[in-house]
C-alpha positions, 0 to 999 in steps of 0.5 A: 101720303103715308107718314112713318110712325104710329100716326099711320096716314096723314091726309092733307088732300085739301092742302095738296089740291090747293098746292100749299105743300112745298117739297123740302130735303133734309140731311140727318146725321149722328155719331154719338149714342145709338145713332140708328135709334136716334135717327129713326126717332128723329124721323118719327118726330118729324112725321108727327109734327103738324105741317110736316109730311115724310115723303121718303127716306134714304138708306143709312150710310156710314161716313168719316167725320168732317172736322176734329177727330171723332167717331164715324157718322151715320148719315141719310136724307129725307124728303118732306112735304111741308105746309110751313115756311122755311124759317119755321122748318129750320126752327123745328129741326133745331128744336128736334136736335135739342130734344135729342141732346144736341149741344153746340160746343165745337164747330163740326164736333161730334153730335147726337143729332144733326139735322140740316135743311138742304133744299126747300122747293126751288127757293134760294135764301141767303140770310145770316140765319138761313141759307137755302140751298145748304151752302156746302151740300154740293161738295159733300158726298155724305149728303149727295149719296143719300139725297141722290138715292131719293131725289136724283132729279131734283134741280139744285137751284143755285147751280141749276144742276140735278142732284144725280149730276152733282154726285158725279163730281164728288169722291164717294169712297168714304160713304158706305151703305150700312142699312138699306131702305 
């Protein structure tokens, strides 16, 4: 499996043979600073993290921000193969956000980096600190457009519907391709 970054190929054949890798989908967003560079560097950080293998990344899209007035977002998604538990993956995503200067001051406010855990295999989790699938992903075009690009046939476990079918039910008029994959 080829990973992005200077590390080249990350081999995990023995883990693959044992079936220990779990597919995971994440959303990435940024609307502060050099969003393109921040998002690329965040993917690089993920690819260099032990137990995380970058399988695919979507194109980048520009979208209107949800919440208070703020700059447009750059959004995309990535598919990971992971050897870590979902709680550990979430902790890793939060640590990477902090590394890039993420400060949680305002709900849905502007941010240098936003990493959301969308899906983890076919797992459904509902705890105070972790919800999988992401509770609002089915209504967000800025998530479904890039996710459908790289995982159209992934079955969202709560609705039992394919990502490509969920995409048909949202308004995508404010999601604009800015950089193809």
